[in-house]
C-alpha positions in Angstrom: 77.1 63.1 19.9 80.8 62.6 19.2 82.8 60.1 21.2 85.6 62.6 21.5 83.4 64.9 23.6 82.6 62.0 25.9 86.3 61.0 26.1 87.1 64.6 27.2 84.6 64.2 30.0 83.5 67.9 29.8 80.6 67.5 32.3 82.8 65.6 34.7 85.3 68.4 34.7 82.6 70.9 35.4 81.1 68.9 38.1 84.5 68.2 39.7 85.2 71.9 39.7 81.9 72.7 41.5 82.5 69.9 43.9 86.0 71.1 44.6 84.7 74.6 45.4 82.1 73.2 47.7 84.6 70.9 49.5 87.1 73.7 49.9 84.5 75.9 51.5 83.5 73.2 54.0 86.9 71.5 54.8 89.8 73.7 55.8 92.2 71.2 54.2 92.1 68.1 52.1 95.2 66.0 52.6 96.2 63.3 50.1 98.6 60.6 51.5 100.2 58.0 49.3 100.0 59.8 46.0 103.2 57.9 44.9 101.2 54.6 45.1 98.8 55.6 42.4 99.9 54.9 38.8 100.0 57.9 36.6 98.7 56.0 33.6 97.3 52.6 32.8 94.1 50.8 33.8 93.3 50.9 37.5 90.3 50.1 39.7 90.0 52.3 42.7 88.3 50.7 45.7 87.3 53.4 48.2 85.6 53.3 51.6 82.0 54.5 51.6 80.7 56.8 54.4 78.6 59.2 52.4 76.6 58.6 49.2 77.2 62.1 47.8 80.5 63.3 49.5 82.6 60.3 48.8 82.5 60.4 45.0 83.0 64.2 45.1 86.0 64.1 47.5 87.5 61.1 45.7 87.3 62.8 42.2 88.5 66.1 43.5 91.5 64.8 45.5 92.5 61.9 43.2 96.3 62.1 42.4 97.7 63.1 39.0 94.3 64.7 38.1 93.1 61.4 36.7 89.4 61.3 35.8 87.4 58.6 37.6 84.6 56.6 36.0 81.7 55.3 38.2 79.2 52.5 37.6 75.6 53.3 36.6 72.7 51.1 35.6 72.9 50.1 31.9 69.2 50.9 31.3 69.9 54.6 31.8 72.1 54.7 28.7 69.3 53.8 26.2 68.6 57.3 25.0 71.5 58.9 23.0 71.3 62.3 24.7 71.1 60.8 28.2 73.9 58.4 27.3 76.1 61.3 26.3 75.4 63.2 29.5 76.2 60.1 31.6 79.4 59.3 29.6 80.6 62.9 29.7 80.0 63.1 33.5 82.1 60.0 34.1 79.6 57.1 34.2 79.9 53.7 32.6 77.1 51.2 32.1 76.8 48.0 34.2 74.1 45.5 33.2 73.3 44.1 36.6 70.6 41.8 35.3 73.1 39.8 33.2 74.4 36.6 34.7 77.3 36.6 32.2 80.1 38.5 33.9 81.8 39.4 30.6 78.6 41.2 29.6 78.0 42.5 33.1 81.4 44.3 33.0 81.4 45.2 29.3 81.4 49.0 29.9 84.1 48.5 32.6 86.3 46.5 30.2 86.0 49.2 27.5 87.0 51.9 30.0 90.0 49.9 31.3 91.2 48.9 27.8 91.6 52.7 27.1 93.8 53.0 30.2 91.2 54.8 32.3 90.4 54.6 36.0 87.3 53.1 37.4 86.2 53.9 41.0 84.1 51.5 43.0 82.8 51.3 46.6 83.2 47.6 47.6 81.3 48.0 50.8 78.2 48.1 48.7 76.4 50.9 50.5 77.2 53.9 52.6 76.7 53.4 56.3 77.6 54.9 59.7 79.4 52.3 61.7 82.5 52.4 64.0 84.4 50.1 61.6 84.4 48.5 58.1 81.5 46.1 58.2 81.7 44.4 54.8 83.6 44.2 51.6 81.8 42.7 48.6 83.4 40.8 45.7 82.4 43.2 42.8 85.8 44.9 42.5 87.6 41.6 42.6 85.4 40.0 40.0 85.8 43.1 37.7 89.6 43.1 38.0 90.0 39.4 37.4 87.4 39.1 34.7 89.1 42.0 32.9 92.4 40.1 33.1 90.6 37.1 31.5 89.0 39.3 28.8 92.4 41.0 28.0 94.0 37.6 27.6 91.3 36.8 25.0 92.1 40.0 23.0 95.6 39.7 21.5 95.6 43.4 20.4 95.8 44.4 24.1 98.8 42.2 24.8 101.2 45.1 25.0 99.0 47.1 27.4 99.7 47.0 31.1 97.4 44.8 33.3 94.8 46.3 35.6 95.8 47.2 39.2 93.6 47.8 42.2 94.3 50.9 44.2 92.7 51.0 47.8 91.6 54.4 48.8 90.6 55.3 52.4 88.5 58.4 52.9 88.8 59.6 56.5 86.6 62.6 57.3 89.1 64.6 59.1 90.0 66.1 55.8 92.2 63.5 54.2 92.3 60.7 51.7 94.9 57.9 51.8 95.9 55.7 48.8 97.4 52.3 49.5 99.9 50.4 47.4 98.5 49.2 44.1 97.5 45.5 44.1 98.7 43.6 41.0 96.5 40.8 39.6 99.5 38.5 38.8 99.2 36.7 42.2 95.6 35.8 41.6 95.4 35.2 37.8 96.8 31.7 37.8 94.2 30.5 40.3 91.4 32.5 38.6 92.2 31.1 35.1 92.4 27.5 36.5 89.7 25.1 35.2 89.5 23.5 38.7 86.0 23.7 40.2 85.7 26.7 42.6 89.2 28.0 41.8 88.0 31.3 40.3 85.7 32.0 43.2 88.5 31.2 45.6 90.8 33.7 43.8 88.1 36.4 44.0 87.7 35.7 47.8 91.5 36.0 48.3 91.6 39.3 46.4 88.6 40.6 48.3 90.3 39.8 51.6 93.4 41.7 50.4 91.3 44.7 49.5 89.6 44.7 52.9 92.9 44.3 54.7 94.3 47.3 52.9 91.2 49.4 53.6 91.1 48.4 57.3 94.8 49.3 57.8 94.2 52.7 56.2 91.1 53.6 58.3 89.9 53.8 61.9 88.1 50.7 63.1 86.6 50.2 66.6 84.6 47.3 68.1 81.7 49.6 69.2 80.6 53.2 69.3 81.6 53.8 73.0 85.2 52.8 72.3 85.3 55.0 69.2 83.8 58.0 71.1 86.2 57.5 74.1 89.2 57.4 71.8 88.0 60.6 70.0 87.6 62.4 73.3 91.0 61.3 74.5 92.6 62.4 71.1 90.9 65.8 71.4 92.3 66.2 75.0 95.8 65.1 74.0 95.8 67.3 70.9 93.7 70.3 71.9 94.1 72.5 68.8 92.0 71.8 65.7 95.2 71.6 63.6 97.7 70.4 66.3 97.8 66.8 65.1 99.6 66.0 61.9 97.1 64.6 59.4 99.7 62.1 58.2 99.6 60.6 61.7 95.8 61.0 62.2 94.8 57.4 61.5 97.7 55.8 63.3 97.1 58.0 66.4 93.3 57.4 66.3 93.6 53.6 65.9 96.2 53.5 68.7 93.8 55.1 71.0 90.9 52.9 69.8 93.1 49.8 70.5 94.0 51.3 74.0 90.3 51.8 74.9 89.5 48.3 73.6 91.5 46.8 76.4 89.0 46.8 79.3 91.6 45.3 81.7 94.4 47.8 81.0 94.0 49.6 84.3 91.7 48.8 87.4 89.6 51.9 87.0 89.2 51.7 83.2 85.4 51.6 83.3 85.3 54.8 85.3 87.8 56.5 83.1 85.9 55.7 79.9 82.6 56.9 81.5 84.1 60.3 82.2 85.4 60.7 78.7 82.0 59.6 77.2 80.1 62.0 79.5 82.3 65.0 78.4 82.0 63.9 74.7 78.2 63.7 75.0 77.9 67.1 76.8 80.1 68.8 74.2 77.8 67.4 71.5 74.7 68.6 73.3 76.0 72.1 74.1 77.4 72.7 70.5 80.9 73.3 72.0 84.2 71.7 71.2 87.1 71.0 73.4 89.5 72.8 71.0 87.5 76.0 71.3 87.2 75.7 75.1 90.9 75.0 75.4 91.6 78.3 73.5 89.8 80.2 76.3 91.9 80.9 79.4 89.6 78.8 81.7 91.2 77.4 84.9 91.9 73.7 84.6 93.5 71.6 87.4 95.1 68.4 86.6 95.3 67.5 90.3 92.1 65.9 91.6 93.2 66.6 95.2 93.2 70.3 94.5 89.9 72.2 94.3 89.1 73.0 90.7 86.5 75.7 90.2 84.4 76.7 87.3 85.3 80.3 86.3 83.7 83.1 88.2 81.2 85.4 86.6 83.6 88.4 86.5 86.3 86.1 85.1 84.1 84.9 82.2 83.0 88.5 81.6 86.7 89.5 81.3 87.2 86.8 78.8 84.3 87.9 76.7 85.3 91.5 76.9 88.8 90.7 75.8 87.6 88.6 72.8 85.0 91.2 71.9 87.7 93.9 71.8 89.9 91.7 69.7 87.0 91.1 67.3 86.1 94.9 67.3 89.7 95.7 66.4 89.3 93.6 63.3 85.6 94.5 62.8 86.0 96.1 59.4 87.6 92.9 58.1 85.6 90.5 60.2 82.0 91.7 60.4 81.3 92.2 56.7 82.2 88.7 55.5 80.5 87.2 58.5 77.3 89.1 57.8 77.3 88.3 54.1 77.9 84.5 54.8 75.4 84.3 57.7 72.7 82.7 55.5 75.2 79.9 54.6 75.7 79.1 58.3 71.9 79.2 59.0 71.1 76.9 56.0 74.0 74.5 57.0 72.6 74.3 60.5 69.1 73.6 59.2 70.5 70.8 56.9 72.4 69.2 59.8 69.3 69.2 62.0 67.3 67.2 59.3 69.6 64.2 59.9 70.8 64.5 63.5 71.2 60.8 63.9 73.4 60.3 60.8 76.8 61.8 61.4 78.2 61.5 57.9 75.0 62.7 56.3 75.2 65.9 58.4 78.3 66.9 56.5 76.6 66.1 53.2 73.6 68.3 54.0 75.8 71.1 55.3 77.7 71.2 52.0 74.6 70.9 49.9 72.6 73.6 51.7 75.7 75.7 52.1 76.6 75.4 48.4 73.1 76.5 47.3 73.2 79.4 49.6 76.7 80.4 48.5 75.7 80.3 44.9 72.9 82.7 45.6 75.2 85.0 47.6 78.1 84.8 45.2 75.9 85.3 42.2 74.6 88.6 43.7 78.1 89.6 44.9 79.6 88.8 41.6 78.0 91.8 39.8 79.2 94.2 42.5 82.6 92.9 43.6 83.8 91.7 40.2 82.8 94.9 38.6 84.4 97.0 41.3 87.4 95.1 42.6 87.6 91.7 40.9 87.9 90.3 44.4 85.1 87.7 44.5 87.4 84.7 45.0 89.6 86.5 47.5 86.6 87.6 49.4 85.4 84.0 49.8 88.8 82.8 50.9 89.2 85.7 53.3 85.9 84.9 54.9 87.0 81.3 55.5 90.2 82.3 57.2 88.6 85.1 59.4 85.5 83.1 60.5 87.1 79.8 61.2 88.8 80.9 64.4 87.4 84.2 65.6 83.7 83.4 65.3 83.8 80.0 67.0 85.9 81.5 69.8 83.6 84.5 70.2 80.5 82.3 70.3 82.0 79.9 72.8 83.1 82.8 75.1 79.5 84.1 74.9 78.0 80.7 75.8 80.3 80.3 78.7 79.5 83.8 80.0 75.8 83.3 79.7 76.0 79.8 81.3 78.1 81.0 84.3 76.0 84.1 84.9 72.7 82.3 84.7 71.4 81.5 88.2 72.1 77.9 89.2 68.4 77.1 89.5 68.2 77.2 85.7 70.8 74.5 85.3 69.6 71.0 84.3 68.9 68.8 87.2 70.9 65.5 87.5 67.8 63.6 86.5 67.4 65.7 83.3 71.1 65.7 82.7 71.5 61.9 82.6 70.1 61.6 79.1 72.8 63.9 77.8 75.6 62.1 79.6 75.6 59.2 77.1 76.5 59.7 73.5 73.8 58.8 70.9 74.7 56.0 68.5 73.5 56.0 64.9 70.8 53.4 64.0 72.1 50.3 62.3 72.0 50.3 58.5 69.6 47.6 57.2 71.7 47.1 54.0 74.8 46.0 55.9 75.2 42.2 55.9 73.4 40.8 58.9 76.0 38.1 59.3 78.5 40.9 60.2 76.4 41.9 63.2 75.5 38.4 64.3 76.9 38.9 67.8 75.1 42.2 68.5 71.9 41.1 66.8 71.7 37.9 68.8 70.9 39.9 71.9 68.0 41.5 70.3 66.5 38.4 68.6 62.7 38.5 69.0 60.9 35.6 70.6 59.4 33.0 68.3 56.3 34.0 66.4 53.1 32.7 67.9 51.3 30.2 65.6 48.0 30.9 67.3 46.3 34.2 67.8 45.2 33.2 71.2 48.7 32.5 72.4 49.0 35.8 74.2 52.2 34.9 75.9 54.2 35.0 72.7 52.3 37.9 71.1 54.5 41.0 70.8 53.2 44.5 71.4 53.5 46.9 68.5 56.6 49.0 68.7 56.1 52.4 70.4 57.8 55.3 68.6 59.7 57.3 71.1 60.4 61.0 70.6 64.0 62.0 70.6 65.0 64.3 73.5 65.1 67.9 72.6 68.5 69.5 73.3 68.4 72.1 76.0 69.9 75.6 75.6 73.6 75.5 76.0 73.5 78.0 78.9 71.8 75.2 81.0 74.7 72.9 80.3 77.8 75.1 80.6 78.6 74.4 84.2 78.1 70.7 83.6 80.4 70.8 80.6 83.2 72.6 82.5 82.9 70.1 85.4 82.9 67.2 82.9 86.0 68.7 81.3 87.9 68.7 84.6 86.8 65.1 85.3 87.8 63.9 81.8 91.2 65.4 82.0 91.7 63.9 85.5 90.6 60.6 84.3 92.9 60.7 81.3 95.8 61.7 83.5 95.0 58.8 85.8 95.1 56.4 82.8 98.5 57.4 81.5 99.9 57.7 85.1 99.0 54.1 85.7 100.3 53.0 82.3 103.7 54.6 82.9 103.9 52.9 86.3 102.9 49.5 84.9 106.4 48.5 83.9 108.0 47.5 80.7 106.5 44.0 80.5 102.8 45.1 80.3 101.3 44.8 76.8 97.9 45.6 75.3 96.0 44.0 72.4 96.5 46.0 69.2 95.6 46.0 65.6 98.0 43.5 63.8 99.3 46.1 61.3 100.2 48.6 64.1 101.9 45.8 66.1 104.0 45.0 63.1 104.8 48.7 62.4 105.9 49.5 66.0 107.8 46.3 66.8 105.1 44.5 68.7 104.1 40.9 68.3 101.5 39.2 66.1 100.0 35.9 67.2 98.0 33.7 64.9 94.5 33.0 66.2 92.3 30.0 65.4 89.4 31.0 63.1 86.1 29.6 64.2 84.5 27.2 61.8 82.0 29.0 59.6 83.6 32.4 60.1 83.1 34.9 57.3 85.2 34.3 54.3 85.9 38.0 53.8 88.0 39.4 56.5 89.0 36.0 57.9 92.7 36.8 57.4 92.5 40.0 59.5 90.5 38.2 62.2 93.0 35.3 62.4 95.8 37.4 63.9 96.0 39.4 67.1 98.6 42.0 67.7 100.2 43.1 71.0 102.1 46.3 71.8 104.0 47.3 74.9 102.4 49.9 77.0 105.5 52.0 77.4 106.0 52.0 73.6 102.4 53.1 73.1 102.8 56.1 75.4 106.1 57.0 73.9 104.7 56.8 70.4 101.8 59.1 71.3 104.2 61.6 72.9 106.5 61.5 69.9 103.6 62.4 67.6 102.8 65.5 69.7 100.4 64.3 72.5 100.3 66.6 75.5 99.7 64.0 78.2 98.3 65.4 81.4 100.0 64.3 84.6 98.9 63.8 88.2 100.9 65.8 90.8 99.8 64.2 94.0 99.1 60.5 94.5 96.7 58.3 92.7 93.3 59.0 91.1 91.5 56.4 93.2 90.1 57.0 96.6 87.8 59.6 98.1 88.7 63.1 97.0 86.9 66.4 97.0 86.6 68.8 94.1 84.9 72.1 94.7 83.4 72.5 91.3 80.8 75.0 92.3 81.1 78.7 91.6 80.9 81.3 94.4 79.8 78.8 97.0 76.9 77.4 95.0 75.7 74.0 95.8 77.4 71.0 94.2 76.1 67.5 93.7 76.8 63.9 94.6 76.7 61.0 92.2 77.0 57.3 92.8 77.8 54.2 90.8 78.3 50.5 91.3 82.1 50.6 91.3 85.0 53.1 91.4 82.7 56.1 91.6 84.0 59.6 92.5 82.3 61.1 95.5 81.6 64.8 95.2 81.8 66.7 98.5 80.1 70.1 98.5 82.3 73.0 99.7 81.7 74.2 103.2 79.2 77.0 103.6 81.0 80.1 104.7 77.8 82.0 105.5 
């Protein structure tokens, strides 16, 4: 096997082409931000966030600037057989001897790749996981970069070659990748080369903290799942269209809303506002609907809680469905055929997602994998017909994507709303049954994430001390009972609840911003330090508790503050359509007739700041 074949990375190019085709069929757009920060040549180590074991390398390789080929770490033992070694090298893998305690030997393959001016991609979080924030950044990338600088210094023939740089890469799965400014090793080399005891490890820790800071500033980080979900729901209500928010602003907007909903004391009725947003978010997930699709339907929506807001009548929803059906029929020759041909892809994608309902990022992985396999079967069959007749296979696939993305989702949503509204009310879920779908499900914790990072949350779940005697029944724990996950009800049984929750969520969001705008120019909220610096806020040093984690200590030792009026103005400037209240305040007793055609409403209660539902008067 010639080395030139491996250097050309033939298999890597083929795999990257296939991965790009699959990604383009799943994502409507992949946006690359910060391309100017990536060196066109010279040795670099790319440190990327890691949400998904399969998708992350694919997206990173496909979207990497300047079409540079990335090399990934693999176990050195896999390279023993020459044929296997050629396959691994050609597909972009380099050996790492993880059993070696000598770091120069450990990173031997990495040094060889970097000395040729190649790019090496690592995932410093150590494992893929589903968490609302970056949980850990390990030292492997920092050790590799600084050890290469030391190795290069010992090889005079490489003196004229540029030094290695670290390029942070944030993969955010609303179709974009962001590359931060390259980190030079010059600031850390002097300390790393020092003979002083512990100096090299301290330099590695400093570099790891810098990498983590760059990754945190380029991603969305929330203290808990409820805060993240509430911020997502608020974002979807403020930017209703799927493509209405500029992807360049996506992380800044999302993190701003996360920071806003991390301030529990921002308004008196904050708890109530967040509860309504979470309820709507959860019901959308359970009903397989999205706010963007619902907002595209001409459903009545009142932003005034003092004005009765009704769910659409049955004739009105029928009119919506008829209108959308006629629009679809008008384009039927162009719409039906690609939808019918690609129907197996959607079915297989849905099956793949259901296999991992509790793992949000893995759902996307399974959808792409199952969809790609189905597409290969379909396109292989279609190839012999379409290519021979029209040479339009590629255009056919692209046309399908553009036709289906809007029309099919809108048509299905209109059908679900119609069926839900026309279904007799007695088939709706009762309040008791509905309660389990009013709270979003959170993914299970990843056992591979450092436990020290979850010390605060784990402390609450610490089991009692183990009994030393089998007769000490008081300390004996019962074996865990495996609970079955609740089966999702048909969407028709949730439609009325979804539409009510939508009105409540919009009213709650309007109340939040109404109170923020009336708060005065002096009110501030806690914010991410990097956003506070960017928008003219203040950053205050915080005392780091003794024994705090070394990694991430810098980011945790500062607290940012932004003015409320500046936050609202910034969201508006980036395109947020903030709902407003027309009459008075959100608080207090108010009636909202959310039933259709005089059907019975319901009453809910809570400990504080609960809305009281008053059923409409019976006209019979």
